[in-house]
C-alpha positions as protocol buffer text, in pm:
chain_id: "A"
residue {
  index: 1
  type: MET
  ca { x: -2279 y: -1210 z: -7203 }
}
residue {
  index: 2
  type: HIS
  ca { x: -1931 y: -1113 z: -7379 }
}
residue {
  index: 3
  type: ILE
  ca { x: -1998 y: -772 z: -7414 }
}
residue {
  index: 4
  type: PHE
  ca { x: -1603 y: -675 z: -7404 }
}
residue {
  index: 5
  type: ARG
  ca { x: -1522 y: -768 z: -7742 }
}
residue {
  index: 6
  type: PRO
  ca { x: -1387 y: -514 z: -7950 }
}
residue {
  index: 7
  type: VAL
  ca { x: -1639 y: -563 z: -8218 }
}
residue {
  index: 8
  type: LEU
  ca { x: -1935 y: -417 z: -7915 }
}
residue {
  index: 9
  type: PRO
  ca { x: -1753 y: -119 z: -7781 }
}
residue {
  index: 10
  type: LEU
  ca { x: -2084 y: 114 z: -7874 }
}
residue {
  index: 11
  type: LEU
  ca { x: -2309 y: -157 z: -7739 }
}
residue {
  index: 12
  type: PHE
  ca { x: -2074 y: -124 z: -7403 }
}
residue {
  index: 13
  type: ALA
  ca { x: -2114 y: 269 z: -7451 }
}
residue {
  index: 14
  type: ILE
  ca { x: -2459 y: 285 z: -7455 }
}
residue {
  index: 15
  type: ALA
  ca { x: -2464 y: 75 z: -7130 }
}
residue {
  index: 16
  type: CYS
  ca { x: -2225 y: 288 z: -6975 }
}
residue {
  index: 17
  type: HIS
  ca { x: -2412 y: 636 z: -7037 }
}
residue {
  index: 18
  type: ALA
  ca { x: -2770 y: 524 z: -7024 }
}
residue {
  index: 19
  type: ASN
  ca { x: -2794 y: 599 z: -6609 }
}
residue {
  index: 20
  type: GLY
  ca { x: -2932 y: 803 z: -6357 }
}
residue {
  index: 21
  type: VAL
  ca { x: -2600 y: 943 z: -6243 }
}
residue {
  index: 22
  type: ASP
  ca { x: -2528 y: 1092 z: -6525 }
}
residue {
  index: 23
  type: ASP
  ca { x: -2855 y: 1305 z: -6501 }
}
residue {
  index: 24
  type: LEU
  ca { x: -2770 y: 1371 z: -6162 }
}
residue {
  index: 25
  type: LEU
  ca { x: -2439 y: 1527 z: -6260 }
}
residue {
  index: 26
  type: ARG
  ca { x: -2574 y: 1718 z: -6475 }
}
residue {
  index: 27
  type: GLN
  ca { x: -2841 y: 1878 z: -6290 }
}
residue {
  index: 28
  type: GLY
  ca { x: -2576 y: 1965 z: -6001 }
}
residue {
  index: 29
  type: ASN
  ca { x: -2688 y: 1671 z: -5787 }
}
residue {
  index: 30
  type: TYR
  ca { x: -2395 y: 1528 z: -5652 }
}
residue {
  index: 31
  type: GLN
  ca { x: -2479 y: 1413 z: -5341 }
}
residue {
  index: 32
  type: GLN
  ca { x: -2775 y: 1246 z: -5512 }
}
residue {
  index: 33
  type: ALA
  ca { x: -2520 y: 1100 z: -5766 }
}
residue {
  index: 34
  type: THR
  ca { x: -2290 y: 939 z: -5525 }
}
residue {
  index: 35
  type: GLN
  ca { x: -2534 y: 790 z: -5341 }
}
residue {
  index: 36
  type: LEU
  ca { x: -2668 y: 607 z: -5651 }
}
residue {
  index: 37
  type: ALA
  ca { x: -2355 y: 506 z: -5758 }
}
residue {
  index: 38
  type: GLU
  ca { x: -2281 y: 351 z: -5426 }
}
residue {
  index: 39
  type: ALA
  ca { x: -2666 y: 163 z: -5428 }
}
residue {
  index: 40
  type: ALA
  ca { x: -2595 y: 41 z: -5796 }
}
residue {
  index: 41
  type: LEU
  ca { x: -2239 y: -105 z: -5683 }
}
residue {
  index: 42
  type: ALA
  ca { x: -2380 y: -260 z: -5352 }
}
residue {
  index: 43
  type: SER
  ca { x: -2651 y: -404 z: -5544 }
}
residue {
  index: 44
  type: ALA
  ca { x: -2381 y: -511 z: -5893 }
}
residue {
  index: 45
  type: THR
  ca { x: -2429 y: -906 z: -5968 }
}
residue {
  index: 46
  type: ASP
  ca { x: -2163 y: -918 z: -6214 }
}
residue {
  index: 47
  type: GLN
  ca { x: -1858 y: -750 z: -6347 }
}
residue {
  index: 48
  type: PRO
  ca { x: -1994 y: -515 z: -6575 }
}
residue {
  index: 49
  type: ALA
  ca { x: -2238 y: -411 z: -6344 }
}
residue {
  index: 50
  type: ARG
  ca { x: -1970 y: -345 z: -6083 }
}
residue {
  index: 51
  type: TRP
  ca { x: -1732 y: -157 z: -6324 }
}
residue {
  index: 52
  type: GLN
  ca { x: -2042 y: 88 z: -6460 }
}
residue {
  index: 53
  type: ALA
  ca { x: -2100 y: 186 z: -6077 }
}
residue {
  index: 54
  type: GLN
  ca { x: -1757 y: 218 z: -5962 }
}
residue {
  index: 55
  type: ARG
  ca { x: -1736 y: 449 z: -6286 }
}
residue {
  index: 56
  type: ASP
  ca { x: -1989 y: 627 z: -6165 }
}
residue {
  index: 57
  type: LEU
  ca { x: -1923 y: 663 z: -5823 }
}
residue {
  index: 58
  type: ALA
  ca { x: -1550 y: 768 z: -5908 }
}
residue {
  index: 59
  type: ARG
  ca { x: -1687 y: 1084 z: -6110 }
}
residue {
  index: 60
  type: SER
  ca { x: -1921 y: 1142 z: -5862 }
}
residue {
  index: 61
  type: TRP
  ca { x: -1642 y: 1174 z: -5653 }
}
residue {
  index: 62
  type: LEU
  ca { x: -1473 y: 1409 z: -5853 }
}
residue {
  index: 63
  type: GLN
  ca { x: -1733 y: 1646 z: -5849 }
}
residue {
  index: 64
  type: LYS
  ca { x: -1797 y: 1611 z: -5481 }
}
residue {
  index: 65
  type: ASP
  ca { x: -1441 y: 1710 z: -5422 }
}
residue {
  index: 66
  type: HIS
  ca { x: -1347 y: 1381 z: -5269 }
}
residue {
  index: 67
  type: TYR
  ca { x: -1033 y: 1357 z: -5504 }
}
residue {
  index: 68
  type: GLN
  ca { x: -816 y: 1091 z: -5316 }
}
residue {
  index: 69
  type: GLU
  ca { x: -1106 y: 854 z: -5283 }
}
residue {
  index: 70
  type: ALA
  ca { x: -1168 y: 912 z: -5672 }
}
residue {
  index: 71
  type: GLY
  ca { x: -807 y: 855 z: -5761 }
}
residue {
  index: 72
  type: VAL
  ca { x: -752 y: 533 z: -5592 }
}
residue {
  index: 73
  type: LEU
  ca { x: -1044 y: 401 z: -5738 }
}
residue {
  index: 74
  type: LEU
  ca { x: -954 y: 532 z: -6086 }
}
residue {
  index: 75
  type: GLN
  ca { x: -622 y: 370 z: -6062 }
}
residue {
  index: 76
  type: SER
  ca { x: -751 y: 36 z: -5971 }
}
residue {
  index: 77
  type: LEU
  ca { x: -996 y: 41 z: -6253 }
}
residue {
  index: 78
  type: LEU
  ca { x: -757 y: 157 z: -6490 }
}
residue {
  index: 79
  type: TYR
  ca { x: -442 y: -69 z: -6400 }
}
residue {
  index: 80
  type: GLY
  ca { x: -502 y: -298 z: -6140 }
}
residue {
  index: 81
  type: PRO
  ca { x: -569 y: -644 z: -6151 }
}
residue {
  index: 82
  type: GLN
  ca { x: -941 y: -671 z: -6234 }
}
residue {
  index: 83
  type: ALA
  ca { x: -871 y: -360 z: -6502 }
}
residue {
  index: 84
  type: VAL
  ca { x: -1161 y: -267 z: -6745 }
}
residue {
  index: 85
  type: PRO
  ca { x: -1066 y: -393 z: -7066 }
}
residue {
  index: 86
  type: ALA
  ca { x: -883 y: -95 z: -7290 }
}
residue {
  index: 87
  type: ASP
  ca { x: -1069 y: -144 z: -7594 }
}
residue {
  index: 88
  type: THR
  ca { x: -1411 y: -38 z: -7462 }
}
residue {
  index: 89
  type: LEU
  ca { x: -1531 y: 303 z: -7414 }
}
residue {
  index: 90
  type: LEU
  ca { x: -1574 y: 267 z: -7036 }
}
residue {
  index: 91
  type: TYR
  ca { x: -1201 y: 232 z: -7065 }
}
residue {
  index: 92
  type: ALA
  ca { x: -1201 y: 587 z: -7223 }
}
residue {
  index: 93
  type: ASP
  ca { x: -1463 y: 720 z: -6984 }
}
residue {
  index: 94
  type: LEU
  ca { x: -1185 y: 644 z: -6717 }
}
residue {
  index: 95
  type: LEU
  ca { x: -907 y: 760 z: -6836 }
}
residue {
  index: 96
  type: ASP
  ca { x: -1060 y: 1095 z: -6925 }
}
residue {
  index: 97
  type: ALA
  ca { x: -1176 y: 1091 z: -6507 }
}
residue {
  index: 98
  type: TRP
  ca { x: -815 y: 1008 z: -6445 }
}
residue {
  index: 99
  type: PHE
  ca { x: -650 y: 1268 z: -6649 }
}
residue {
  index: 100
  type: GLN
  ca { x: -914 y: 1496 z: -6492 }
}
residue {
  index: 101
  type: PHE
  ca { x: -774 y: 1380 z: -6156 }
}
residue {
  index: 102
  type: LEU
  ca { x: -425 y: 1465 z: -6269 }
}
residue {
  index: 103
  type: ARG
  ca { x: -504 y: 1798 z: -6413 }
}
residue {
  index: 104
  type: GLU
  ca { x: -694 y: 1942 z: -6090 }
}
residue {
  index: 105
  type: SER
  ca { x: -402 y: 1796 z: -5885 }
}
residue {
  index: 106
  type: SER
  ca { x: -149 y: 2000 z: -6061 }
}
residue {
  index: 107
  type: ARG
  ca { x: 13 y: 1651 z: -6227 }
}
residue {
  index: 108
  type: PHE
  ca { x: 37 y: 1813 z: -6515 }
}
residue {
  index: 109
  type: LYS
  ca { x: 334 y: 1576 z: -6649 }
}
residue {
  index: 110
  type: GLU
  ca { x: 144 y: 1282 z: -6556 }
}
residue {
  index: 111
  type: ALA
  ca { x: -186 y: 1416 z: -6705 }
}
residue {
  index: 112
  type: GLU
  ca { x: -36 y: 1499 z: -7057 }
}
residue {
  index: 113
  type: PRO
  ca { x: -26 y: 1156 z: -7205 }
}
residue {
  index: 114
  type: VAL
  ca { x: -349 y: 1026 z: -7016 }
}
residue {
  index: 115
  type: GLY
  ca { x: -546 y: 1306 z: -7151 }
}
residue {
  index: 116
  type: THR
  ca { x: -407 y: 1263 z: -7552 }
}
residue {
  index: 117
  type: GLN
  ca { x: -486 y: 875 z: -7490 }
}
residue {
  index: 118
  type: ALA
  ca { x: -835 y: 940 z: -7375 }
}
residue {
  index: 119
  type: LEU
  ca { x: -901 y: 1162 z: -7671 }
}
residue {
  index: 120
  type: ALA
  ca { x: -724 y: 933 z: -7922 }
}
residue {
  index: 121
  type: LEU
  ca { x: -973 y: 595 z: -7790 }
}
residue {
  index: 122
  type: ARG
  ca { x: -1296 y: 822 z: -7792 }
}
residue {
  index: 123
  type: THR
  ca { x: -1221 y: 937 z: -8156 }
}
residue {
  index: 124
  type: GLN
  ca { x: -1154 y: 575 z: -8254 }
}
residue {
  index: 125
  type: LEU
  ca { x: -1464 y: 438 z: -8093 }
}
residue {
  index: 126
  type: LEU
  ca { x: -1734 y: 709 z: -8168 }
}
residue {
  index: 127
  type: GLY
  ca { x: -1579 y: 917 z: -8471 }
}
residue {
  index: 128
  type: THR
  ca { x: -1475 y: 1263 z: -8506 }
}
residue {
  index: 129
  type: GLN
  ca { x: -1818 y: 1423 z: -8443 }
}
residue {
  index: 130
  type: HIS
  ca { x: -1941 y: 1323 z: -8089 }
}
residue {
  index: 131
  type: LEU
  ca { x: -2010 y: 1527 z: -7772 }
}
residue {
  index: 132
  type: LEU
  ca { x: -1744 y: 1289 z: -7572 }
}
residue {
  index: 133
  type: VAL
  ca { x: -1491 y: 1351 z: -7818 }
}
residue {
  index: 134
  type: ALA
  ca { x: -1582 y: 1711 z: -7768 }
}
residue {
  index: 135
  type: GLU
  ca { x: -1545 y: 1666 z: -7401 }
}
residue {
  index: 136
  type: SER
  ca { x: -1193 y: 1504 z: -7421 }
}
residue {
  index: 137
  type: MET
  ca { x: -1097 y: 1784 z: -7674 }
}
residue {
  index: 138
  type: ASN
  ca { x: -1208 y: 2037 z: -7403 }
}
residue {
  index: 139
  type: ASN
  ca { x: -1035 y: 1914 z: -7111 }
}
residue {
  index: 140
  type: LEU
  ca { x: -714 y: 1876 z: -7312 }
}
residue {
  index: 141
  type: ALA
  ca { x: -755 y: 2238 z: -7330 }
}
residue {
  index: 142
  type: LEU
  ca { x: -779 y: 2295 z: -7007 }
}
residue {
  index: 143
  type: LEU
  ca { x: -442 y: 2147 z: -6939 }
}
residue {
  index: 144
  type: ARG
  ca { x: -294 y: 2361 z: -7225 }
}
residue {
  index: 145
  type: GLN
  ca { x: -430 y: 2682 z: -7050 }
}
residue {
  index: 146
  type: TYR
  ca { x: -295 y: 2556 z: -6733 }
}
residue {
  index: 147
  type: THR
  ca { x: 25 y: 2487 z: -6852 }
}
residue {
  index: 148
  type: GLY
  ca { x: 56 y: 2835 z: -7033 }
}
residue {
  index: 149
  type: ASN
  ca { x: 47 y: 2677 z: -7399 }
}
residue {
  index: 150
  type: TYR
  ca { x: -251 y: 2955 z: -7519 }
}
residue {
  index: 151
  type: GLY
  ca { x: -236 y: 2904 z: -7890 }
}
residue {
  index: 152
  type: GLU
  ca { x: -305 y: 2543 z: -7886 }
}
residue {
  index: 153
  type: ALA
  ca { x: -575 y: 2599 z: -7556 }
}
residue {
  index: 154
  type: ILE
  ca { x: -745 y: 2829 z: -7771 }
}
residue {
  index: 155
  type: ARG
  ca { x: -754 y: 2611 z: -8111 }
}
residue {
  index: 156
  type: LEU
  ca { x: -883 y: 2336 z: -7900 }
}
residue {
  index: 157
  type: HIS
  ca { x: -1153 y: 2507 z: -7716 }
}
residue {
  index: 158
  type: GLU
  ca { x: -1278 y: 2652 z: -8036 }
}
residue {
  index: 159
  type: GLN
  ca { x: -1283 y: 2301 z: -8198 }
}
residue {
  index: 160
  type: ALA
  ca { x: -1479 y: 2177 z: -7895 }
}
residue {
  index: 161
  type: LEU
  ca { x: -1711 y: 2493 z: -7894 }
}
residue {
  index: 162
  type: ALA
  ca { x: -1790 y: 2450 z: -8270 }
}
residue {
  index: 163
  type: MET
  ca { x: -1843 y: 2093 z: -8222 }
}
residue {
  index: 164
  type: ARG
  ca { x: -2090 y: 2139 z: -7947 }
}
residue {
  index: 165
  type: LYS
  ca { x: -2306 y: 2427 z: -8096 }
}
residue {
  index: 166
  type: THR
  ca { x: -2357 y: 2138 z: -8395 }
}
residue {
  index: 167
  type: LEU
  ca { x: -2437 y: 1875 z: -8179 }
}
residue {
  index: 168
  type: ALA
  ca { x: -2559 y: 1998 z: -7867 }
}
residue {
  index: 169
  type: GLY
  ca { x: -2741 y: 2346 z: -7970 }
}
residue {
  index: 170
  type: GLU
  ca { x: -2666 y: 2696 z: -7910 }
}
residue {
  index: 171
  type: ASN
  ca { x: -2796 y: 2721 z: -7567 }
}
residue {
  index: 172
  type: SER
  ca { x: -2671 y: 2367 z: -7393 }
}
residue {
  index: 173
  type: LYS
  ca { x: -2464 y: 2335 z: -7121 }
}
residue {
  index: 174
  type: GLU
  ca { x: -2177 y: 2183 z: -7319 }
}
residue {
  index: 175
  type: VAL
  ca { x: -2198 y: 2501 z: -7508 }
}
residue {
  index: 176
  type: ALA
  ca { x: -2211 y: 2696 z: -7230 }
}
residue {
  index: 177
  type: GLU
  ca { x: -1870 y: 2499 z: -7059 }
}
residue {
  index: 178
  type: SER
  ca { x: -1679 y: 2593 z: -7384 }
}
residue {
  index: 179
  type: LEU
  ca { x: -1746 y: 2973 z: -7346 }
}
residue {
  index: 180
  type: HIS
  ca { x: -1660 y: 2987 z: -6969 }
}
residue {
  index: 181
  type: ASN
  ca { x: -1319 y: 2811 z: -7051 }
}
residue {
  index: 182
  type: LEU
  ca { x: -1237 y: 3045 z: -7319 }
}
residue {
  index: 183
  type: GLY
  ca { x: -1355 y: 3344 z: -7055 }
}
residue {
  index: 184
  type: THR
  ca { x: -1078 y: 3195 z: -6819 }
}
residue {
  index: 185
  type: LEU
  ca { x: -851 y: 3161 z: -7050 }
}
residue {
  index: 186
  type: TYR
  ca { x: -895 y: 3507 z: -7210 }
}
residue {
  index: 187
  type: ASN
  ca { x: -839 y: 3634 z: -6849 }
}
residue {
  index: 188
  type: ARG
  ca { x: -513 y: 3457 z: -6806 }
}
residue {
  index: 189
  type: LYS
  ca { x: -394 y: 3598 z: -7131 }
}
residue {
  index: 190
  type: ARG
  ca { x: -501 y: 3928 z: -6978 }
}
residue {
  index: 191
  type: ASP
  ca { x: -748 y: 4013 z: -7205 }
}
residue {
  index: 192
  type: TRP
  ca { x: -1047 y: 4183 z: -6975 }
}
residue {
  index: 193
  type: VAL
  ca { x: -1303 y: 4219 z: -7254 }
}
residue {
  index: 194
  type: SER
  ca { x: -1273 y: 3911 z: -7402 }
}
residue {
  index: 195
  type: ALA
  ca { x: -1273 y: 3720 z: -7088 }
}
residue {
  index: 196
  type: GLU
  ca { x: -1559 y: 3907 z: -6963 }
}
residue {
  index: 197
  type: ARG
  ca { x: -1734 y: 3848 z: -7293 }
}
residue {
  index: 198
  type: TYR
  ca { x: -1754 y: 3471 z: -7311 }
}
residue {
  index: 199
  type: LEU
  ca { x: -1781 y: 3463 z: -6911 }
}
residue {
  index: 200
  type: GLU
  ca { x: -2102 y: 3692 z: -6936 }
}
residue {
  index: 201
  type: GLN
  ca { x: -2235 y: 3460 z: -7253 }
}
residue {
  index: 202
  type: ALA
  ca { x: -2181 y: 3161 z: -7064 }
}
residue {
  index: 203
  type: LEU
  ca { x: -2368 y: 3270 z: -6722 }
}
residue {
  index: 204
  type: ALA
  ca { x: -2642 y: 3407 z: -6934 }
}
residue {
  index: 205
  type: ILE
  ca { x: -2681 y: 3035 z: -7114 }
}
residue {
  index: 206
  type: LYS
  ca { x: -2665 y: 2836 z: -6745 }
}
residue {
  index: 207
  type: GLN
  ca { x: -2928 y: 3082 z: -6607 }
}
residue {
  index: 208
  type: GLN
  ca { x: -3158 y: 3011 z: -6858 }
}
residue {
  index: 209
  type: ILE
  ca { x: -3143 y: 2637 z: -6874 }
}
residue {
  index: 210
  type: MET
  ca { x: -3032 y: 2538 z: -6538 }
}
residue {
  index: 211
  type: PRO
  ca { x: -3187 y: 2569 z: -6152 }
}
residue {
  index: 212
  type: ALA
  ca { x: -3072 y: 2879 z: -5991 }
}
residue {
  index: 213
  type: ASP
  ca { x: -2907 y: 2693 z: -5723 }
}
residue {
  index: 214
  type: HIS
  ca { x: -2687 y: 2484 z: -5979 }
}
residue {
  index: 215
  type: PRO
  ca { x: -2329 y: 2474 z: -5886 }
}
residue {
  index: 216
  type: SER
  ca { x: -2219 y: 2584 z: -6221 }
}
residue {
  index: 217
  type: ILE
  ca { x: -2398 y: 2890 z: -6209 }
}
residue {
  index: 218
  type: ARG
  ca { x: -2219 y: 3001 z: -5915 }
}
residue {
  index: 219
  type: VAL
  ca { x: -1878 y: 2876 z: -6074 }
}
residue {
  index: 220
  type: SER
  ca { x: -1946 y: 3128 z: -6371 }
}
residue {
  index: 221
  type: LYS
  ca { x: -2035 y: 3382 z: -6108 }
}
residue {
  index: 222
  type: ALA
  ca { x: -1743 y: 3346 z: -5924 }
}
residue {
  index: 223
  type: ARG
  ca { x: -1501 y: 3348 z: -6255 }
}
residue {
  index: 224
  type: LEU
  ca { x: -1669 y: 3656 z: -6372 }
}
residue {
  index: 225
  type: ALA
  ca { x: -1608 y: 3793 z: -6066 }
}
residue {
  index: 226
  type: GLY
  ca { x: -1236 y: 3696 z: -6082 }
}
residue {
  index: 227
  type: SER
  ca { x: -1198 y: 3869 z: -6400 }
}
residue {
  index: 228
  type: TYR
  ca { x: -1321 y: 4187 z: -6241 }
}
residue {
  index: 229
  type: ILE
  ca { x: -1103 y: 4156 z: -5963 }
}
residue {
  index: 230
  type: ASP
  ca { x: -823 y: 4125 z: -6237 }
}
residue {
  index: 231
  type: SER
  ca { x: -930 y: 4421 z: -6409 }
}
residue {
  index: 232
  type: LYS
  ca { x: -935 y: 4585 z: -6068 }
}
residue {
  index: 233
  type: GLN
  ca { x: -1345 y: 4637 z: -6067 }
}
residue {
  index: 234
  type: TYR
  ca { x: -1335 y: 4560 z: -5697 }
}
residue {
  index: 235
  type: PRO
  ca { x: -1690 y: 4698 z: -5608 }
}
residue {
  index: 236
  type: ARG
  ca { x: -1822 y: 4474 z: -5901 }
}
residue {
  index: 237
  type: ALA
  ca { x: -1668 y: 4141 z: -5781 }
}
residue {
  index: 238
  type: ILE
  ca { x: -1710 y: 4153 z: -5409 }
}
residue {
  index: 239
  type: PRO
  ca { x: -2091 y: 4116 z: -5398 }
}
residue {
  index: 240
  type: LEU
  ca { x: -2067 y: 3859 z: -5632 }
}
residue {
  index: 241
  type: LEU
  ca { x: -1808 y: 3639 z: -5438 }
}
residue {
  index: 242
  type: GLU
  ca { x: -2031 y: 3693 z: -5121 }
}
residue {
  index: 243
  type: GLU
  ca { x: -2312 y: 3591 z: -5324 }
}
residue {
  index: 244
  type: VAL
  ca { x: -2130 y: 3307 z: -5463 }
}
residue {
  index: 245
  type: LEU
  ca { x: -2032 y: 3236 z: -5086 }
}
residue {
  index: 246
  type: SER
  ca { x: -2335 y: 3232 z: -4960 }
}
residue {
  index: 247
  type: GLY
  ca { x: -2440 y: 2980 z: -5208 }
}
residue {
  index: 248
  type: GLU
  ca { x: -2172 y: 2738 z: -5126 }
}
residue {
  index: 249
  type: GLN
  ca { x: -2264 y: 2762 z: -4760 }
}
residue {
  index: 250
  type: ASN
  ca { x: -2611 y: 2682 z: -4798 }
}
residue {
  index: 251
  type: ASN
  ca { x: -2586 y: 2402 z: -5041 }
}
residue {
  index: 252
  type: LEU
  ca { x: -2581 y: 2006 z: -5018 }
}
residue {
  index: 253
  type: ASN
  ca { x: -2374 y: 2029 z: -5301 }
}
residue {
  index: 254
  type: SER
  ca { x: -2134 y: 2259 z: -5237 }
}
residue {
  index: 255
  type: ASP
  ca { x: -1734 y: 2191 z: -5378 }
}
residue {
  index: 256
  type: ARG
  ca { x: -1508 y: 2264 z: -5079 }
}
residue {
  index: 257
  type: VAL
  ca { x: -1223 y: 2316 z: -5373 }
}
residue {
  index: 258
  type: HIS
  ca { x: -1479 y: 2600 z: -5524 }
}
residue {
  index: 259
  type: LYS
  ca { x: -1560 y: 2738 z: -5211 }
}
residue {
  index: 260
  type: ALA
  ca { x: -1190 y: 2761 z: -5115 }
}
residue {
  index: 261
  type: ILE
  ca { x: -1119 y: 2967 z: -5434 }
}
residue {
  index: 262
  type: VAL
  ca { x: -1417 y: 3200 z: -5399 }
}
residue {
  index: 263
  type: LEU
  ca { x: -1280 y: 3280 z: -5026 }
}
residue {
  index: 264
  type: ARG
  ca { x: -932 y: 3344 z: -5157 }
}
residue {
  index: 265
  type: GLU
  ca { x: -1096 y: 3570 z: -5446 }
}
residue {
  index: 266
  type: LEU
  ca { x: -1265 y: 3743 z: -5171 }
}
residue {
  index: 267
  type: GLY
  ca { x: -925 y: 3777 z: -4999 }
}
residue {
  index: 268
  type: ASP
  ca { x: -774 y: 3921 z: -5309 }
}
residue {
  index: 269
  type: ALA
  ca { x: -1052 y: 4171 z: -5317 }
}
residue {
  index: 270
  type: HIS
  ca { x: -973 y: 4298 z: -4987 }
}
residue {
  index: 271
  type: HIS
  ca { x: -626 y: 4259 z: -5038 }
}
residue {
  index: 272
  type: TYR
  ca { x: -618 y: 4511 z: -5330 }
}
residue {
  index: 273
  type: LEU
  ca { x: -846 y: 4758 z: -5125 }
}
residue {
  index: 274
  type: HIS
  ca { x: -612 y: 4767 z: -4842 }
}
residue {
  index: 275
  type: HIS
  ca { x: -865 y: 4574 z: -4613 }
}
residue {
  index: 276
  type: VAL
  ca { x: -592 y: 4387 z: -4447 }
}
residue {
  index: 277
  type: ASP
  ca { x: -752 y: 4259 z: -4140 }
}
residue {
  index: 278
  type: VAL
  ca { x: -1079 y: 4111 z: -4422 }
}
residue {
  index: 279
  type: ALA
  ca { x: -823 y: 3995 z: -4661 }
}
residue {
  index: 280
  type: GLU
  ca { x: -595 y: 3823 z: -4392 }
}
residue {
  index: 281
  type: GLY
  ca { x: -945 y: 3634 z: -4234 }
}
residue {
  index: 282
  type: TYR
  ca { x: -1025 y: 3515 z: -4590 }
}
residue {
  index: 283
  type: TYR
  ca { x: -701 y: 3402 z: -4672 }
}
residue {
  index: 284
  type: ARG
  ca { x: -678 y: 3152 z: -4364 }
}
residue {
  index: 285
  type: GLN
  ca { x: -1024 y: 3026 z: -4438 }
}
residue {
  index: 286
  type: ALA
  ca { x: -897 y: 2954 z: -4809 }
}
residue {
  index: 287
  type: LEU
  ca { x: -572 y: 2817 z: -4686 }
}
residue {
  index: 288
  type: ASP
  ca { x: -793 y: 2546 z: -4451 }
}
residue {
  index: 289
  type: ALA
  ca { x: -1024 y: 2479 z: -4676 }
}
residue {
  index: 290
  type: PHE
  ca { x: -766 y: 2387 z: -4992 }
}
residue {
  index: 291
  type: ALA
  ca { x: -546 y: 2170 z: -4697 }
}
residue {
  index: 292
  type: SER
  ca { x: -854 y: 1960 z: -4604 }
}
residue {
  index: 293
  type: SER
  ca { x: -973 y: 1891 z: -4995 }
}
residue {
  index: 294
  type: VAL
  ca { x: -639 y: 1872 z: -5204 }
}
residue {
  index: 295
  type: GLY
  ca { x: -347 y: 1905 z: -4997 }
}
residue {
  index: 296
  type: THR
  ca { x: -68 y: 2115 z: -4881 }
}
residue {
  index: 297
  type: GLN
  ca { x: 128 y: 2027 z: -5159 }
}
residue {
  index: 298
  type: HIS
  ca { x: -144 y: 2155 z: -5458 }
}
residue {
  index: 299
  type: TYR
  ca { x: -118 y: 2466 z: -5667 }
}
residue {
  index: 300
  type: ALA
  ca { x: -431 y: 2642 z: -5538 }
}
residue {
  index: 301
  type: TYR
  ca { x: -237 y: 2607 z: -5180 }
}
residue {
  index: 302
  type: ALA
  ca { x: 50 y: 2737 z: -5295 }
}
residue {
  index: 303
  type: VAL
  ca { x: -146 y: 3059 z: -5461 }
}
residue {
  index: 304
  type: THR
  ca { x: -327 y: 3132 z: -5140 }
}
residue {
  index: 305
  type: LEU
  ca { x: 4 y: 3121 z: -4934 }
}
residue {
  index: 306
  type: ASN
  ca { x: 198 y: 3357 z: -5185 }
}
residue {
  index: 307
  type: SER
  ca { x: -91 y: 3614 z: -5146 }
}
residue {
  index: 308
  type: LEU
  ca { x: -121 y: 3569 z: -4771 }
}
residue {
  index: 309
  type: GLY
  ca { x: 291 y: 3625 z: -4779 }
}
residue {
  index: 310
  type: TRP
  ca { x: 255 y: 3929 z: -4962 }
}
residue {
  index: 311
  type: LEU
  ca { x: 2 y: 4070 z: -4758 }
}
residue {
  index: 312
  type: TYR
  ca { x: 195 y: 4020 z: -4441 }
}
residue {
  index: 313
  type: LYS
  ca { x: 522 y: 4108 z: -4620 }
}
residue {
  index: 314
  type: LYS
  ca { x: 352 y: 4475 z: -4736 }
}
residue {
  index: 315
  type: ASN
  ca { x: 186 y: 4537 z: -4390 }
}
residue {
  index: 316
  type: GLY
  ca { x: 450 y: 4472 z: -4098 }
}
residue {
  index: 317
  type: LYS
  ca { x: 463 y: 4126 z: -4075 }
}
residue {
  index: 318
  type: GLN
  ca { x: 830 y: 4108 z: -4302 }
}
residue {
  index: 319
  type: GLU
  ca { x: 959 y: 3812 z: -4179 }
}
residue {
  index: 320
  type: GLN
  ca { x: 645 y: 3559 z: -4161 }
}
residue {
  index: 321
  type: GLY
  ca { x: 546 y: 3718 z: -4519 }
}
residue {
  index: 322
  type: ALA
  ca { x: 877 y: 3592 z: -4671 }
}
residue {
  index: 323
  type: SER
  ca { x: 860 y: 3274 z: -4487 }
}
residue {
  index: 324
  type: MET
  ca { x: 550 y: 3207 z: -4673 }
}
residue {
  index: 325
  type: ILE
  ca { x: 659 y: 3356 z: -4992 }
}
residue {
  index: 326
  type: ALA
  ca { x: 964 y: 3108 z: -4988 }
}
residue {
  index: 327
  type: GLU
  ca { x: 729 y: 2843 z: -4915 }
}
residue {
  index: 328
  type: SER
  ca { x: 472 y: 2899 z: -5181 }
}
residue {
  index: 329
  type: GLU
  ca { x: 812 y: 2938 z: -5456 }
}
residue {
  index: 330
  type: ARG
  ca { x: 905 y: 2628 z: -5320 }
}
residue {
  index: 331
  type: LEU
  ca { x: 557 y: 2431 z: -5423 }
}
residue {
  index: 332
  type: PHE
  ca { x: 536 y: 2610 z: -5752 }
}
residue {
  index: 333
  type: ASP
  ca { x: 890 y: 2484 z: -5812 }
}
residue {
  index: 334
  type: ALA
  ca { x: 804 y: 2127 z: -5739 }
}
residue {
  index: 335
  type: ILE
  ca { x: 479 y: 2135 z: -5913 }
}
residue {
  index: 336
  type: LYS
  ca { x: 621 y: 2255 z: -6268 }
}
């Protein structure tokens, strides 16, 4: 089968996406998705099947926060001696996953051309009105959001949202994702009213269409709680974060990075309420969780270190706090 010829990209796309791993990832069953991808890779008898299984395994690893393993595999599939042909939708999928890896690893300068290439290739192969094109647009919008280009981020998010409403329906996972991302963007812009409106809409859709223990519901609850913290609504934030943390601790599909973020936000809430010992405990747990998942050179680790430093500096541990703040600022400078 010569399925890699440029004249057959859509057949290749169908083969790549018609599998149970995608369904499991959508359902939030990340551990089962990983196991299925591993089994598919072990039983693959030809190169196309191996490539597809490896793609699925990398995407599952990203969801299970095995970032380093996913990164090594994605690099090999895109740029190694047995790389996937560059004119196929599978290559576009891998570019999109590699872009997400770079973005979530705070490697923003490297991520920019990869995300742009993924969007361009998917548009070339699928046309302008396709859910995978909207996905790449959404992912590129997140990079703009992370790097402070809010005007361009809003434009891309709203374009992806309109496309997703048309193609997937108003009450879909895809629409909920776009609403959620718009909520986090407006939270960064300190527009708390708009942030809470979008985040509450996203959470309502997810609770309507997803199982109660779906990881995505916990993510939306945590981001809504984060918005409450930023708008100084601490009594509303803490119970919601504690609920999310309990769900992360009691679920096989728990995301270590998300758990670390929730721990940090609980530290923030108690910090602002002057519960020094409680805040310190949460910050320490968050630092350990970030270190074991994304490493000590990551933006999220630096943010947590900075927060703990200020807690110390304001509460009798000036020297230790100043040292942590200086280290966090060094990390921020290195990441830019």
